[in-house]
C-alpha positions in Angstrom: -1.0 -18.4 13.7 -4.7 -16.8 13.6 -4.5 -13.9 12.2 -7.9 -11.1 12.9 -8.1 -7.8 11.7 -11.1 -5.0 12.7 -11.7 -1.3 11.2 -14.2 0.8 12.3 -15.4 3.3 9.8 -16.8 6.2 9.1 -18.7 6.4 5.8 -17.0 3.5 4.3 -13.5 5.3 5.4 -11.4 3.0 7.8 -10.4 5.0 10.9 -9.2 2.9 13.6 -8.1 -0.7 14.0 -7.6 -3.2 15.9 -5.6 -6.5 14.8 -4.8 -9.6 16.9 -2.2 -11.8 16.4 -2.3 -15.9 18.2 0.7 -18.0 18.5 1.3 -21.0 20.6 0.7 -19.9 23.5 0.7 -15.7 23.2 -2.4 -13.4 22.2 -0.5 -10.3 20.4 -2.3 -7.3 19.9 -2.8 -4.2 18.4 -4.6 -0.6 18.0 -5.0 2.8 17.1 -5.5 4.8 14.4 -5.1 3.7 10.6 -1.9 4.5 9.2 -0.5 4.0 12.1 1.4 1.8 14.3 -0.4 1.7 17.2 0.0 0.3 20.6 0.4 -3.2 20.8 0.1 -5.9 23.7 1.3 -9.7 24.2 -0.7 -11.9 26.6 1.2 -15.4 28.1 -1.3 -18.1 28.9 -1.0 -21.2 30.6 -1.8 -23.2 27.2 -1.7 -22.4 23.0 -5.8 -23.8 23.8 -5.9 -20.8 26.6 -5.1 -18.0 24.2 -7.1 -19.4 21.2 -9.9 -19.1 23.2 -8.6 -15.7 24.8 -8.7 -14.8 20.8 -12.5 -15.9 20.2 -13.1 -13.6 22.9 -11.5 -10.6 22.2 -12.9 -11.0 19.0 -16.4 -11.1 20.5 -15.5 -7.7 22.6 -14.4 -5.7 19.7 -16.9 -6.2 17.0 -19.1 -5.4 20.1 -17.4 -2.5 20.2 -18.6 -1.4 16.7 -15.8 -2.6 15.0 -15.9 -4.7 11.7 -14.3 -7.9 10.9 -12.7 -7.6 7.6 -9.7 -9.8 7.4 -9.4 -13.5 8.9 -6.5 -16.2 8.5 -3.2 -17.5 9.5 -0.3 -15.8 9.4 3.3 -17.6 8.7 5.8 -16.2 10.2 8.3 -18.0 7.9 6.9 -16.0 4.4 4.8 -13.8 3.1 1.4 -13.8 1.2 3.0 -11.8 -2.1 -0.1 -12.9 -4.0 -2.4 -12.1 -1.5 -0.4 -9.0 -0.2 -0.9 -7.7 -4.4 -4.5 -8.3 -4.1 -4.5 -5.7 -1.6 -1.9 -2.7 -2.6 -4.5 -3.0 -6.2 -7.8 -2.8 -4.0 -6.3 -0.5 -1.6 -4.9 2.2 -4.5 -7.8 1.2 -6.7 -10.0 3.2 -4.0 -7.4 5.9 -2.5 -7.2 7.0 -6.5 -10.6 7.0 -6.6 -11.6 9.1 -3.5 -8.9 11.7 -5.5 -11.0 11.8 -8.5 -14.0 12.5 -6.4 -12.1 14.9 -4.1 -11.3 16.4 -7.2 -13.5 16.5 -9.6 -12.4 19.6 -12.1 -9.3 17.9 -11.8 -7.8 15.8 -15.1 -5.9 13.0 -12.8 -3.0 12.2 -15.4 0.0 11.1 -12.9 -0.3 8.0 -10.5 2.2 6.8 -8.1 2.8 4.0 -5.5 6.4 3.4 -3.2 7.4 2.6 0.0 10.8 3.8 1.9 14.1 2.0 1.4 13.2 0.5 5.0 10.0 -1.3 3.1 8.0 -0.2 5.9 5.5 1.7 4.8 3.5 2.0 1.5 2.3 5.0 0.4 0.3 6.6 -3.0 0.1 10.2 -4.9 -1.4 11.7 -7.9 -1.2 14.6 -9.8 -3.0 16.7 -12.3 -0.1 18.3 -14.1 0.0 17.5 -18.1 2.8 15.4 -19.7 3.1 18.1 -22.7 5.6 18.7 -25.1 9.1 18.0 -25.1 10.5 21.2 -23.6 7.5 22.9 -22.6 8.1 22.1 -18.7 10.8 24.1 -17.2 11.6 21.2 -14.6 10.1 18.3 -15.2 11.2 16.9 -12.0 7.4 17.4 -11.1 6.5 14.2 -13.1 9.3 11.6 -12.2 9.7 12.4 -8.6 5.9 11.8 -7.0 6.9 12.8 -3.2 6.4 16.4 -5.3 2.8 15.5 -6.4 0.1 17.4 -4.6 -2.5 14.8 -4.0 -2.2 11.7 -1.1 -5.8 11.5 0.0 -7.0 7.9 0.6 -4.2 6.4 2.3 -6.4 4.3 5.3 -7.7 2.4 2.5 -4.1 0.9 2.1 -4.5 0.0 5.4 -4.2 -3.5 5.4 -1.5 -3.8 3.3 0.5 -1.9 5.2 -0.3 -4.2 8.1 1.1 -7.1 6.4 4.2 -5.7 5.7 4.5 -4.0 9.3 4.1 -7.2 10.9 7.4 -7.9 9.6 9.0 -5.0 11.6 7.8 -5.5 14.9 10.1 -6.8 17.5 7.1 -8.4 18.8 6.4 -10.5 16.7 8.0 -13.6 15.2 9.3 -13.2 11.8 12.2 -14.6 9.6 11.6 -12.8 6.5 14.8 -11.8 5.2 14.9 -8.1 4.6 16.0 -8.4 1.0 12.6 -10.7 0.4 10.4 -8.2 1.5 12.2 -5.2 0.3 12.0 -6.6 -3.5 8.3 -8.7 -2.9 6.8 -5.3 -2.1 8.3 -3.2 -5.0 7.0 -6.3 -7.0 4.0 -6.5 -5.3 2.9 -2.5 -5.7 4.5 -2.5 -9.5 1.7 -5.8 -10.4 -0.8 -4.1 -8.3 -0.7 -0.9 -10.5 -0.3 -3.4 -13.4 -3.6 -5.1 -12.9 -5.2 -2.2 -12.5 -4.6 -0.9 -15.9 -5.3 -4.2 -17.7 -8.6 -3.2 -16.3 -8.5 -0.1 -17.9 -8.9 2.0 -14.6 -6.4 4.5 -16.1 -8.4 4.8 -19.3 -7.5 3.9 -23.0 -6.5 5.2 -26.0 -5.3 8.7 -26.4 -6.3 8.8 -22.7 -4.3 6.4 -21.2 -0.9 8.3 -23.8 -1.3 10.9 -21.3 -0.7 8.8 -18.2 2.4 8.6 -16.0 2.5 5.7 -13.5 5.3 5.0 -11.1 6.7 2.9 -8.0 9.4 4.4 -6.4 11.2 3.9 -3.6 11.8 7.2 -1.3 9.8 8.8 -4.4 12.8 9.0 -6.9 14.2 5.4 -7.6 12.9 3.6 -10.0 12.3 -0.1 -8.6 13.0 -2.8 -11.0 12.6 -1.2 -14.2 8.8 -0.3 -13.2 9.1 3.2 -15.7 9.4 0.4 -18.8 6.9 -2.4 -17.6 3.7 0.6 -16.6 3.9 3.1 -19.2 4.1 3.2 -22.9 7.0 3.8 -25.6 5.9 7.9 -25.1 6.6 7.9 -21.8 9.5 5.8 -21.2 11.2 8.3 -24.1 10.7 11.2 -22.2 11.9 9.8 -18.6 14.8 9.0 -21.2 15.1 12.8 -22.8 15.0 13.8 -19.7 17.6 12.1 -17.7 20.2 12.6 -20.6 19.0 16.8 -20.0 19.9 16.3 -16.4 23.3 14.5 -17.0 
C-alpha cells in the first residue's frame, strides 16, 4: 500500500491535511482539519496500475492547492512501524512542548505528559507549571499525577502525523490486520520511548533542574503505562509518587 500525506500550514503550524493510500485497485483518500478523522472516500479502478496513476495525479492536484507533501512511503496492513511511530511522536512532542514554552514564557514548565485513550485512538499531551515542592506542601497531589488536570495543551497539531499512523488501524474502510493488543502496547511503548529519547537529549533539563521535572505516560490521564514513572523519572520523583499512593490507600 502506498501512502502520501500532505499539510497546509499557517506560520509552519499544520492546519489542514490530505491523505492518500493506494492498495490494489483502490484509492483511499481523507482530508480535513488536523486532529480530526476528516472526510474519507474510496474509489475503485479497473486495475492496480490505473489506481497508481490516479494516485500520482491526485498528488499533483493536492500540491497545486497549496499543500506540502511531508511523508511518502508504504503502509503494510499487517504491521505498524513502531520505530517510525516513536520517531514521529518524539518530534511531534518536541514541537508541541516547545510551542507551549513559547506561549507561556513567564512560566517554568516542570510537568510533561504524553498519553492516549483506552481505545488507542488518540495521542495527547499536556504540561503544567506546578512545582513538586516538599512533601506535604500540596493539599492534593492528584494535580501532579493526573495530567488530565494540567492547564496547557497547545501544539497538538504537531502530533498529527503520528495520529494518522495509528488512525489507519481504526478505519473500517482501510485494510488493517494489526491486533488491538499489539497496537495498544506498541503505542504506549512508543510514547515512553519518545520521552526517554528527548530526556537523553537534555530536552527536560539537567542537574537540579531535571530533579524538579515529572514525566508521565498515561492512559485516560490516570493509569501509569508499562512502569513509565520509574523509567522516565528520578528516584526522588518515584519516591514522591509512592508516598502519595500510600496516602491515598
